[in-house]
Each structure stands twice: as structure tokens, then as C-alpha cells.
C-alpha positions in Angstrom: 89.1 69.3 51.4 88.4 73.1 51.6 89.5 75.2 54.2 87.7 76.7 57.0 86.9 80.6 56.8 85.3 82.0 60.1 83.2 85.0 58.9 81.7 87.4 62.1 78.6 90.1 61.0 77.7 88.0 58.2 74.4 89.4 57.7 75.8 92.9 57.8 76.7 95.1 55.0 80.1 94.3 54.3 80.1 90.8 54.4 76.6 90.4 52.4 78.7 91.7 49.6 81.6 89.5 50.4 80.1 86.3 51.1 79.0 85.7 47.6 83.1 86.2 46.5 83.7 83.6 48.4 80.5 81.2 48.7 81.0 77.7 46.6 84.1 78.7 44.9 86.1 75.5 46.2 88.8 77.3 48.2 86.9 78.0 51.5 84.0 76.3 53.4 82.3 79.1 55.1 81.7 79.2 59.0 79.2 82.0 59.4 78.9 83.4 63.0 75.1 84.2 63.6 74.1 86.4 66.4 70.8 84.5 67.2 68.4 81.4 65.9 66.3 83.7 63.8 69.7 85.1 61.9 70.8 81.4 61.9 67.8 80.3 60.0 68.1 83.8 57.4 71.7 82.8 56.9 71.2 78.9 56.6 68.4 79.9 54.1 70.5 82.1 51.9 73.8 79.7 52.3 72.8 76.2 52.5 76.1 74.9 51.9 77.7 77.1 54.4 78.0 75.8 58.2 76.2 78.5 60.5 77.0 78.6 63.9 75.4 80.4 66.8 77.7 82.4 68.4 77.9 85.4 71.2 81.0 87.4 70.1 81.2 88.7 74.0 81.8 85.3 75.2 85.5 83.6 74.8 84.9 80.4 75.1 82.3 80.9 72.0 85.0 82.9 70.0 87.4 79.7 70.6 84.4 77.4 69.4 84.3 79.8 66.2 87.7 79.8 65.4 88.5 75.9 66.4 89.9 74.1 62.9 89.4 76.9 61.1 92.1 78.1 58.5 91.2 81.8 58.5 88.6 84.3 59.6 87.5 87.4 58.2 86.8 89.6 61.3 84.5 92.4 61.1 83.6 94.2 64.5 80.4 95.4 65.2 80.9 99.2 65.1 79.2 101.9 67.3 78.5 98.9 69.7 79.5 99.4 73.5 81.7 96.4 74.0 83.3 96.7 70.2 87.1 96.2 72.1 86.4 93.1 74.1 84.9 91.1 71.0 87.7 92.3 68.9 89.9 91.0 72.1 88.4 87.7 72.1 88.4 87.1 68.3 92.5 87.7 68.4 93.0 86.1 71.5 91.1 82.9 70.6 93.2 82.9 66.9 96.2 82.9 69.1 95.0 80.2 71.2 93.8 78.0 67.7 97.5 78.8 66.3 98.9 77.2 69.4 96.5 74.0 69.7 97.9 70.5 68.0 97.0 70.1 64.8 96.3 73.4 64.3 95.8 74.7 60.6 95.1 78.4 61.1 96.8 80.9 58.5 95.5 84.2 58.3 93.7 86.6 60.6 91.9 89.6 58.4 90.6 92.3 60.5 88.3 94.9 59.0 89.0 98.0 60.8 88.5 101.6 59.5 90.2 104.5 58.1 92.1 106.6 60.3 92.1 104.9 63.4 94.2 107.3 64.6 91.2 110.0 64.8 91.0 109.1 68.6 88.0 111.7 68.7 86.0 109.4 66.6 85.1 106.8 69.5 84.6 103.8 67.2 88.1 104.4 65.9 89.6 104.4 69.1 88.7 101.3 70.1 89.4 99.6 66.5 92.8 100.6 67.4 93.0 98.8 70.8 92.2 95.6 68.5 94.8 96.3 65.9 97.4 96.6 68.1 96.6 93.7 70.2 97.1 92.2 66.7 100.6 93.8 66.5 101.5 92.8 70.1 99.9 88.6 69.4 102.7 86.0 68.4 100.9 85.9 65.5 102.3 87.0 62.2 99.3 85.9 59.7 97.3 88.8 59.9 95.9 91.7 57.8 94.3 94.8 58.5 92.2 96.5 56.1 91.1 100.0 56.8 87.9 101.1 54.8 86.5 104.3 54.4 82.9 105.6 54.8 80.4 103.8 53.0 79.0 105.2 49.4 76.0 102.5 49.7 74.7 104.5 52.4 73.0 106.4 49.8 69.6 105.5 49.2 69.7 106.3 45.9 66.7 103.9 44.5 64.3 105.3 47.6 65.1 108.9 46.8 64.6 108.5 43.0 61.0 107.0 44.0 59.7 110.1 45.8 57.7 112.9 44.1 59.9 115.4 45.9 63.0 113.6 47.6 64.4 114.7 51.1 67.5 113.5 52.5 68.3 114.2 56.1 71.6 114.2 57.4 72.8 113.7 60.8 75.5 116.3 60.4 76.6 119.2 58.0 77.0 117.4 54.5 79.7 120.3 53.4 83.0 118.5 54.6 84.6 116.2 52.5 85.4 112.3 53.0 86.9 109.8 50.8 84.1 107.1 50.4 84.0 103.3 49.3 81.8 101.1 47.4 80.9 97.8 49.1 81.9 96.4 45.5 85.2 97.3 45.6 85.8 96.4 49.3 84.3 92.9 49.1 86.6 92.3 45.8 89.5 93.9 47.8 88.7 91.3 50.8 88.4 88.2 48.6 91.6 89.2 47.3 93.3 89.2 50.3 91.9 86.0 51.5 92.5 84.1 48.8 96.1 85.0 48.1 97.0 85.2 51.7 100.3 84.9 52.3 101.4 87.7 50.2 99.3 89.9 52.4 100.4 89.2 55.9 101.5 91.9 58.3 100.1 94.5 55.8 97.6 97.4 56.7 95.4 98.7 53.4 93.7 102.3 53.9 91.1 101.7 51.3 88.6 103.8 49.7 87.2 104.0 46.4 87.3 108.1 46.0 89.7 111.0 47.0 87.9 113.8 49.4 84.4 114.6 47.9 81.4 116.5 50.1 78.4 114.7 50.5 77.3 118.0 48.6 78.7 116.8 45.8 77.7 113.4 46.0 74.1 114.9 46.6 74.3 116.9 43.0 75.5 113.9 41.3 72.6 111.7 42.2 70.0 114.7 41.4 71.4 115.0 37.9 71.2 110.8 37.6 67.4 110.7 38.9 66.4 114.4 37.5 65.1 115.5 40.8 66.4 118.1 43.4 66.9 116.9 46.5 65.9 118.6 49.9 68.8 118.1 52.5 67.7 118.4 56.1 70.2 118.6 59.2 68.1 118.4 62.4 69.3 119.8 65.7 72.5 118.0 67.7 70.4 116.4 69.6 67.7 115.1 67.4 70.1 114.0 65.1 71.7 111.7 67.9 68.5 110.3 68.7 67.6 109.4 65.3 71.0 108.1 64.4 70.6 105.8 67.7 67.1 104.9 66.8 68.3 103.9 63.1 70.9 101.9 64.1 69.5 100.2 67.4 65.6 100.8 67.3 66.0 103.2 70.5 68.5 104.0 73.7 71.3 101.7 72.4 68.5 98.3 73.6 69.3 96.2 71.0 71.3 94.9 68.0 68.4 94.9 65.9 69.0 92.4 63.0 72.3 94.0 61.9 74.4 90.8 62.0 76.6 91.6 64.7 77.3 88.7 66.5 75.8 89.4 69.8 73.6 86.7 71.6 70.9 89.3 73.7 68.9 93.0 73.2 70.4 93.3 76.9 74.5 93.4 75.1 74.5 97.1 74.9 75.4 100.1 77.2 73.1 102.5 75.6 74.7 105.5 77.3 78.3 104.3 75.7 76.8 104.1 72.2 75.1 107.5 72.7 78.8 109.1 73.4 80.3 107.3 70.4 77.2 108.8 68.5 77.8 112.0 69.7 81.6 112.3 69.0 80.5 111.2 65.7 78.0 113.6 64.4 80.5 116.6 66.0 83.5 115.2 64.1 81.7 115.2 61.0 79.9 118.9 61.4 83.6 120.0 61.4 85.9 117.7 59.2 85.8 115.1 57.3 87.4 111.5 56.8 90.1 111.5 54.2 92.2 108.8 52.2 93.6 107.8 48.6 92.4 105.5 46.5 95.9 104.2 45.6 95.8 101.1 47.6 92.7 100.2 46.5 93.8 100.9 42.6 96.7 98.6 43.4 94.9 95.7 44.8 92.0 95.2 42.4 94.3 96.2 39.4 92.0 98.3 37.8 90.2 102.0 38.9 88.0 101.6 41.6 84.4 102.9 41.6 83.7 106.1 40.8 80.7 107.9 42.6 79.3 108.3 39.1 79.7 104.6 38.1 78.2 103.7 41.4 75.0 105.9 41.2 74.5 104.5 37.6 74.7 101.3 39.1 72.1 101.4 41.9 69.7 104.2 40.1 66.4 102.7 39.0 66.9 101.9 35.0 
């Protein structure tokens, strides 16, 4: 009988790439945490052999339900959410409770955190640092923390290629360098950790695919591939915050939208706190970048991580 692997935020960017590497592969039966009935229906249609449960991650009782009888969890937290820390605490505490239950089979807690949780000016990083600490101080010694950088897949290459005069709007200045990660690399590394399990206990893995590179240089690579000059627009600070908030949540933090967050209703967000987080984020990236080394990714995958050029080639129209 295959083991149960619980996955949170299954409709989000990370898990949409991870799930196909684990689904119907023999080791795991997937238990997917949907945030609404509509989300559950989509997940069931996409993964008919998975167990789909409707879960409010802000409810400790629901988190206990999610973990009951599970061997492992791949915990992706709803970043840029005002209750992210509480959700993380619920999942860690539910895993601790499950590990103490008679007949339990729980063996692995994989947390998808973020590169550089020491950057407390980035409020979403600060929240994740508390969840990491909750794991460190827990009695379970079967955890692994993955710390990915900024997603390379956020660049809309196909959409830019389709425009006669492509325009890319960035909410912060694109001159500063960041280390970026291809979601395909992150998914492969995550699957490896979940499948190999014990050899990754008590490990923290900073994960990026590239050395630091400016967004300006990434845009130049995209321009070369699509054969078009891209106009980059940076709005004012307030306009950037408003547009980013609208892009993520459709307004003043009124709801999570269909982001696979595992949240019960549109009333779950504190819009003022979300705005604080986005303001700090834009101010940080206007002056600094998030930098890391691809060495750990190279070691985990046993190959060179995906380069910016390779990624652009893979997503650009043929």
C-alpha cells in the first residue's frame, strides 16, 4: 500500500510542477488540500486518483484532519498572506500531534520556505522564519526545509512575444541582481527530497538555479530570443503597491482568489497587513536583491541547474 503524502497549496505555482512528478508514481498516494469546493473540483478533475480534501489551513482541527494517517507533508505556505505564520504553526503542530498518535506512520515534514529568512525587512520572510523555528523546536526530527529564491517563471515570455511592441511592467527597479530559480528545478529537487526522505532529515537547502543576475539582464536575454525590444515601465511606489495587490488578490486584500492557498473564504485576509508586506517588498527590491548560490541545487539534482537562456528557450514560442 502506498504512503499518504499531504500537499498544501496544490493549485499554486510550486505544486503544479511538483505533483506530476509524484502522481501515480507508486510511492505516494496524494492528499491534496483544496481551499474551496471549486478548487477541489478542479483538482479532482486534474488528478482523479488523488484524495482531495477541502481544508481551512487556519483551522488546527482541519490541519489534524489533513495529517491523519499521512506519512509525509509537503507544506507550501501562502506567502504574502496575513495569517501565514499561524497557518505554518498549525501544520507543524498537527504533524507533532500525528507523530504522537498510536499507530502513526508520520516520517517527513518538508517545508517550502524562502531564501534568506534573515531578511526581516521582507515581512513574508520574517513570518516564515518563525515557522522554521517552530520546526526546529518541535520534537520531530524528520524535517527538511527548502529555501527557494525568486521564480524565473514569473517572466511572461510568451505574452511578451505575442505583443507587437512588448511592454513589461515591474513593480520595483529592475537594476538590482537576484538569484532566480526555475520551477522545474525546484519541483525536481522537492521530489528527490520527498522520495529519498531519511538522507535529508534536519537539512536546510538554499535553492536557486543561477548566480545573481539583474532583471535588466534577464530582459535582454528575452529580447534576444523573441527578437523584439521590450519597454520596461516602473510605476510610482503607491501605484506599484496597488497594482501588485490587485494582481495577487484582486483588490485591497479582500480574498485569496484561485491561488491554491488552502483558505476557507474571502474574509481570511487582513488587507492592511498584506499592504504592509507588499510595501516592504517593493522598497527592498528597489534597493537590494535576493542573492544565493546554485551549488546546493547542483548537488541535489546531480546536474547543472537550468540557466536563464535555457529557461527562456523552453518557454518562448517556437
